[in-house]
N, C-alpha and C positions, 0 to 999 in steps of 0.2 A: 504493500500500500504506500509506504514511504517513497519507494522507488517511483511509483506513478506520480505522486505529488511533486517530487523533485523534477520529474520529466516535464510535467505540465508547467511548473514554475519556470523552468529553463526556456520552454517554448514561448511563454508569455513575455519573458525578458527579451528574448530574441526578436519577437515581433515588435515590441515597444521600442526597441533601439533602432529598428530599421526605419529609416526616414522615407516618407512618401514624396512623390513629385508634385510640385505645384505648377500651375500655369496661369499667367496673367496676360490679358489681351486688352487692346485699346487702340486709340489713334493718337499720333504725335507727329509734329512736323509735316502735317498734311499727308500722312501715310499711316499704314497700320503697323502695329507691333505685336509680338508675342514673346513672352519670357517663360521658359520652362526650366525648373531648377529643383534639386533634391533638398527638401527641408521639411521639418515637422510643422513649421509655422509659416504663415503667409507673410511675404515681405512687400505686399502690394502698396501699402502706404509709403514705405520708404522709396520704392521704385518711382511712384508718382511724384514724390517730392524731388527726387533727383532729376527727373525729366523737367519739372517746372524750373528748377534752378538752371539747368542746362539751356533751356529755352531763353532765359533772360540773358544768356551770354552770346549765343551764336545763331539765333533764329532771325534771318533778315526780314521776315514777315511780321515780327513782333516789334512795334515801334519803340518799345521800352528796352529792347535788348542792347547790349554793348555794341554789337555789330551794327545795328540800325543807327545808333547815335554816332558811331564813327563815320558811317556813310553820309550822315547829315553834318559832319564836321563839328560835332559838339565835343567839348572837353570832357573826356571820360577816361578813367583808368581801366586797363584791361585786367582780366583775371587769369588764373593759371590755365583754365580750359582754352581760352582764346590764344594764349601764348603757345601752347602745345600744338594746336591746329595750324596756327600761322607758320610756325617753324617747320612743321612737316610739309606744308604747302610750298614753302620756299625751296625745301630740299627736292621735292618732286619736280618743281619747275626747272631747277638746275639740271636734274637728270634727264628731263625730256626736252631740253633746249627751248624752254618757254612754251611748249605746246600744252602743258598743264599750267593754268594761270588763273588764280583767284581774283585778279584785277579785271578779268573779262566781264565782270558784272554788267556794265553798260551795254555790251554787245549781246549778252544773254537777254537782257531786258528788251533790247531793240527787236530781237527776233521772237519775242513773246513767250520766253521760257523762264523769266526771272520774277522779280518782285515789283517791277514797274512795267508799264507798257507804252510803246510809241505808236503813233498813228501812221507813220510813214517810214519806209525803208528805201534808201537810195545809196548808190556808191559814194556820193559826196558825204552823206551822214556817216557812213561806215568809216570813211577815211578820216573824218573829223574826230570820231570817237577813238580811233586807234592811236591818236596822238597822246592820249592819257591812259592807255592800257599797256601794262608791262610789269612783271613781278619785281623788276629792279627799281621801280619808281616808288616803292613803298617799303618801309622798314620799321623795326621796333627800336625805340630808345627808352630803356627802362620799362615802365608800364604804360607807355604812350605809343600810339601808331603815328608815324610821321609820313606824310605824303609829299611827293614832289609837285603834285597838282591837286588842288582841292576838289576837282571833278572826279578824281579816282574813287571808285566804289568797289567794295569787296563782296564776293559771293562764295561762301564755303559749302554750297550744296553738294559738291562733288567729293567732299571729305568729312564734313561735320556729322553726317548721318552715321558713317562708319565709326567715328570717334564716340558718338553717343552709345553705340553698342559696347565699346570698350569701357566707357564710364559706368554703365549699368553692370557690366561684368566685374569691374573692380568693387562696386558696391556689394555684389553677391559674395565675392571672396572675403570682403571685410566682415561679412555676416557668417563666415565659416562654410559657405557653400562650395563644394568641390566638383559638382556635376551640374552643368547648366548649358543652355542655348539661348542666346539673345538674338532676336530677328527683328530688325527695323526696316520695313520696306524691301526685304530681300538681302540686306546686308547682315552678316552673321558674325557673332563672337561666340565661340564654343569652347568647352573644356570638359574632359572626362567622358562619361557615358550616359546614354539615355535610360529611360525607365525599364527597358528590356535588358539592360546590362551590356549593351554593345555601343560601339562608337557612333556618333551622330552622323547621319547621312543626309546630304543636301542635293537636290536635283538641279541640273543645269537645263534651262528651257531650250527647246529647239526653235530658234527664230525663223527657220525656213518652213516650219509647219504652217499649213493653212488655217489650222484651228488654234494657233497660239493666242489669238485675241479673246478666245472663249475658255480655253482650258490650259492647264499646265501640261504641256507635252514635253517630256524630258528627252534630251539628247544623251545625257550621261549622269551618273550619280557619283558624287564626291564624298569620300569618307573622311571625317575629321576626328582624329584621335589626339589626345593631349590637349594643349591649349593653342588655339589659332583663330584667325579671322578670315572670312571669305566675303568677297564682293563681286557682283556681276554688273557690268555696264553694257547697255545695248540701246540702239535707236529704234527698235521694232515696236515699242509701245508708246513712246513719248515723241509724237510728231504731229504735224497738221498738213492739210492739203490746201493750197491756195493757187488759183489760176492754173490748175492741173499740174502744179509743181509740189513736190514733197519736201518739207522742211523739218529736219530732225533736231533734237535738243542739244546735241554736242556741237559746240561752236569752236572753230579754230581761231584762237586769239591773234594769230599772225596774219590771217587773211580777213578776218572779220565776218566770215560766212560760215554756215553750217559745214562741218567736216564731211568731205566726200571721199572717205576711205573705204577699203574693202572689208573691214571687220564688221560682222553682224552682231557679235557679242564677245565680250572679254570677261573671263572669270579669273580672279586672282586669289591665291591663298598666301597669307603672310602671317607673321607672328601676332599681329594685331589687325583689327578690322579697319582702322583709319588708314594704314598703309595700303591695304588691299583695295579700299575704296578709291583712293587717289590714283593708284596705278591702273586700275580698271578704266577710269576715265581717260587717262593719258594714252592708253592703248587705243582707244576709240578714235582719238584725234590723229595718231601717228600712222595707223595702218599696220598690217600684219608683219611685213618684213622688218620695218624700222622698230616696231615694238619688240619683236623677238631679239633683235640685236641689242636693244637697250637692256632687256631682261638678263642677258648674259653678264652684264656688269653689276647686277643687283642680286646677289646670291640668296637673300632672304625671301624673295618672292618666287612663287610657282604660278604658271599660267595655263589656261585652256581657252583657246580662241576658236571661234567659228567664223569663217570668212568666205568671200566669193573669189573664185579663180577667174582668170582672164576669159575663159569660155563660159562664164556665168554659172558654173557648177559650184556647189557648196563643199567646202573642205574644212578640216580641223588641224590645228597644231597644238601641241602641249609640251611642256618642259619635262625633262627626265624625272625631276622630283614630283611632278604632278602625276605621272604614270602610276606611281605606287599608291596613290590616293583614289584612283578610279576603280569602282567596283562593278560598273556596267548596270544595265537595266535588267534586274532580276525579278 
């Protein structure tokens, strides 16, 4: 009898010590998010508070954010989040020879993909805006942003969402969480294993599929083990048609026009999601060949790109390190 009681007590303690998986969902930064994590208690309130604080730093659509005030040339001290994102943006700009550029905000606005809208687009307007676009025309001095031209505006949309994933990931780790997945609009920060006890698996959409606008049609599955960030950039969902012309949201800051490269989508895996997010956008502006050459100089990133060949057929390229993460459609 005692043996049975001890066995039942052991089973009870084993179950009580085993943590369950929580899931939080919502909307932030004009997109959807979900956070899955292993914990006996809900961290929903702390996650919401972190999102609200982050919003006041880097959301260009929030008139009270630090970023919005800088774009209005108001005197404001930047915080640590702003500093981290700014420095990473400058690093990626240098690596991509200026094809990734957060000062392209006025051009992004001009083409209707930013936080302001213009009524007219012309070569003259584009050339005028380009005179105050360039990552070397803005810098940090202490806790202040210094611009060479007051018309310079910043847009961190191609990097801040990824960093927000990292911020929430760090919050979870401070709370003792060892297994989690943070997904903000498709940008991912992950660590450990899912509720089934296996590595997290993330699908890469097939941009060539005719049903991509209605369903998630996957081209490949990426397995994330350990701690890593994943981001995918593509022009197949964010575009508009005007006068029978298709205009996509990735803008080439050197030309002032939407990038017309052969990449349909670029997926990057990096140690953190901010880095993955920025380089995924840079890939889209650079094109397949140039992007792969750049990636050879950046050992911390792995890539999987879907692109169009000269004969209009669809092809893929991926790095050696990415090949070990691909598990296929099973």
